[in-house]
TIBA-581300 format. One line per field, with one value per residue (C-alpha): x, y, z. Coordinates in nm, 4 decimals, decimal comma. Layout:
TIBA-581300
xx [X_...] .
yy [Y_...] .
zz [Z_...] .
//
This chain:
TIBA-581300
xx [-0,2702_-0,2364_-0,3298_-0,3929_-0,5915_-0,7629_-0,8852_-1,1412_-1,1904_-1,3654_-1,3821_-1,7444_-1,8918_-1,9886_-2,3623_-2,4072_-2,2966_-2,2491_-2,2117_-2,1389_-2,2178_-2,2158_-2,3669_-2,0910_-2,1238_-1,9818_-2,1482_-2,0866_-2,4191_-2,4665_-2,8458_-2,8253_-2,5668_-2,7949_-3,0773_-2,8536_-2,7444_-3,0964_-3,2595_-2,9983_-3,0322_-3,4114_-3,3784_-3,1398_-3,3764_-3,6638_-3,4590_-3,3604_-3,7243_-3,7812_-3,5539_-3,7225_-3,4421_-3,2015_-3,1728_-3,1194_-2,9822_-2,8414_-2,5181_-2,2951_-2,4232_-2,1915_-2,1750_-1,8616_-1,6999_-1,3914_-1,1790_-0,8875_-0,7098_-0,9738_-1,2533_-1,5208_-1,4792_-1,7325_-1,9159_-1,8690_-2,1206_-2,1833_-2,4173_-2,3618_-2,5970_-2,5454_-2,6933_-2,6971_-2,8376_-2,8092_-2,8758_-2,5546_-2,6918_-2,9920_-2,7737_-2,5358_-2,8256_-2,9216_-2,5624_-2,5672_-2,8604_-2,7248_-2,3824_-2,5295_-2,5579_-2,3729_-2,0147_-1,9405_-1,7006_-1,6710_-1,8116_-1,7513_-1,8735_-1,9347_-2,1187_-2,4683_-2,5151_-2,7417_-2,4840_-2,2046_-2,4003_-2,4824_-2,1165_-1,9873_-2,2301_-2,1099_-1,7448_-1,8003_-1,9405_-1,6382_-1,3893_-1,5335_-1,5122_-1,1514_-1,0758_-1,2132_-1,0204_-0,6982_-0,7720_-0,8110_-0,4840_-0,2961_-0,4593_-0,3643_-0,0114_0,0572_-0,1048_-0,3751_-0,7126_-0,9243_-0,9298_-1,1496_-1,1938_-1,0751_-1,1774_-1,2588_-1,3310_-1,4694_-1,3744_-1,4890_-1,3463_-1,3966_-1,1485_-1,3534_-1,1793_-1,3658_-1,3042_-1,3117_-1,3708_-1,2712_-1,4348_-1,3638_-1,4579_-1,8007_-1,8694_-2,0303_-2,3419_-2,3288_-2,7000_-2,6931_-2,3201_-2,3060_-1,9800_-1,8161_-1,8130_-1,7340_-1,8414_-1,5274_-1,5063_-1,4654_-1,2652_-1,4565_-1,2551_-1,3369_-1,0743_-1,1327_-0,8797_-0,8867_-0,7151_-0,7536_-0,6412_-0,5309_-0,6542] .
yy [-0,1984_0,0160_-0,0691_0,2168_0,3204_0,6399_0,7248_0,9638_1,0188_1,2484_1,3033_1,2930_1,3780_1,0708_1,0603_0,7701_0,7235_0,3800_0,3240_0,0015_-0,0088_-0,2946_-0,4027_-0,5460_-0,6900_-0,9386_-1,1389_-1,4447_-1,5896_-1,6739_-1,6375_-1,3002_-1,1879_-1,2905_-1,0887_-0,7803_-0,8027_-0,8722_-0,5954_-0,3400_-0,4274_-0,4129_-0,0645_0,0390_-0,0893_0,0966_0,4181_0,3629_0,3103_0,6781_0,7715_0,6466_0,7950_0,5366_0,1779_-0,0604_-0,4147_-0,6345_-0,8268_-1,0714_-1,2068_-1,4001_-1,5177_-1,7045_-1,8316_-1,6676_-1,9321_-1,9422_-2,2650_-2,4541_-2,3039_-2,0649_-1,7420_-1,5304_-1,4877_-1,2181_-1,1288_-0,8794_-0,8018_-0,5671_-0,2973_-0,1597_0,1752_0,3325_0,6636_0,9312_1,1861_1,2123_1,4773_1,2572_0,9510_1,1519_1,2453_0,8799_0,7872_1,0507_0,8718_0,5208_0,5999_0,5979_0,2171_0,1035_0,1346_0,2891_0,0664_0,2434_0,5345_0,5284_0,7117_0,5914_0,6582_0,5219_0,2733_0,5269_0,8081_0,5740_0,4632_0,8206_0,9179_0,6114_0,6628_1,0212_0,9144_0,6319_0,8829_1,1110_0,8229_0,6868_1,0340_1,0577_0,7152_0,8191_1,1461_0,9561_0,7192_1,0131_1,1637_0,8388_0,8012_1,1548_1,1229_0,8161_0,9646_0,6995_0,7655_0,6119_0,3559_0,0739_-0,0480_-0,4057_-0,4359_-0,2150_-0,2720_-0,0442_-0,0859_0,1100_0,1377_0,3471_0,4381_0,5454_0,8028_0,7482_0,9384_0,6593_0,6945_0,4064_0,4665_0,1939_0,3526_0,4205_0,7890_0,8284_1,0433_1,1011_1,0783_1,3616_1,3679_1,3621_1,2712_1,5356_1,3928_1,4980_1,2952_1,3322_1,2164_0,9029_0,8840_0,7154_0,6138_0,4729_0,3126_0,2432_0,0051_-0,0912_-0,1754_0,0150_-0,0755_0,1960_0,1938] .
zz [-3,9655_-3,6549_-3,2953_-3,0557_-2,7516_-2,6366_-2,2880_-2,1476_-1,7755_-1,5339_-1,1591_-1,0466_-0,7084_-0,5083_-0,4470_-0,2055_0,1535_0,3099_0,6824_0,8672_1,2398_1,4839_1,8115_2,0285_2,3797_2,6283_2,9036_3,1195_3,0071_2,6387_2,6492_2,8184_2,5634_2,2773_2,4356_2,4615_2,0984_1,9719_2,1750_2,0746_1,7071_1,7308_1,8795_1,5994_1,3298_1,4925_1,4882_1,1244_1,0259_1,1080_0,8157_0,4943_0,2819_0,4239_0,2989_0,5912_0,6061_0,8803_0,8320_1,0189_1,3499_1,5773_1,9367_2,0422_2,3568_2,5074_2,6754_2,9140_3,0040_2,8043_3,0177_2,8942_3,0891_2,8960_2,5698_2,3067_2,0403_1,7638_1,4787_1,1849_1,0555_0,7033_0,5995_0,2511_0,1376_-0,1278_0,1486_0,3508_0,5878_0,6746_0,7226_0,9410_1,1690_1,2007_1,2831_1,5546_1,7168_1,6746_1,8200_2,1692_2,1508_1,8379_1,7203_1,3809_1,1893_0,8532_0,6577_0,2833_-0,0256_-0,3793_-0,7028_-0,7388_-1,0272_-1,1988_-1,1838_-1,2884_-1,5982_-1,7007_-1,6639_-1,8481_-2,1382_-2,1794_-2,1674_-2,4170_-2,6648_-2,6153_-2,6316_-2,9574_-3,1130_-2,9939_-3,1425_-3,4812_-3,4685_-3,3940_-3,6822_-3,9203_-3,7930_-3,8593_-4,2013_-4,3070_-4,1695_-4,3821_-4,6926_-4,7121_-4,8695_-4,5975_-4,3163_-4,1963_-3,8419_-3,7980_-3,4336_-3,1408_-2,7716_-2,5027_-2,1375_-1,8369_-1,4888_-1,1784_-0,9101_-0,6124_-0,3996_-0,0751_0,2433_0,5004_0,8719_1,0983_1,4320_1,6830_2,0150_2,1588_2,1998_2,5391_2,5482_2,1718_2,1028_1,8518_1,7727_1,3926_1,2167_0,9994_0,6471_0,2907_-0,0119_-0,2277_-0,5885_-0,7961_-1,1184_-1,3989_-1,7049_-2,0461_-2,2699_-2,6379_-2,7902_-3,1539_-3,4797_-3,8061_-4,1552_-4,3947_-4,7537] .
//
């Protein structure tokens, strides 16, 4: 019996862009702070609604007290906005609008589930062919007549290579200031591990 593994991999262009922005504010009055955060997020959602190609979701919302010597001196609040799209140029335009009132936390790129599945299916086919070819090579090398497969497993993995932008400062007057982005690639890999028995 022989145990061995074959691998097939490919670098594929990322086809989805994900952006996380946040509303962030401070105020001496907690109610006023909540109004600021809520109004700003409502404005951002209204802007995003003008871009049907973009998937929109809100995330963490928090308002907390800032204390000094056990006394509340002010309140700080934030709320997160998460945007996803297969159209990076469209999403970049939306970011350009939102940057006038929101902070951009991260910009990342990844493969869509659909593209990942298509790529993995193709690699599985190639990896299984490579496994059978390796089995034939081993069989011939040892002068056996044939082989049978005792067991085989197929594993997939993806190593996303994502250009990431960490933007922590508000860009003043950046209503149409679009970030410069490039999608990059992700490495998708399939491993076939198995055991054959020579006959």
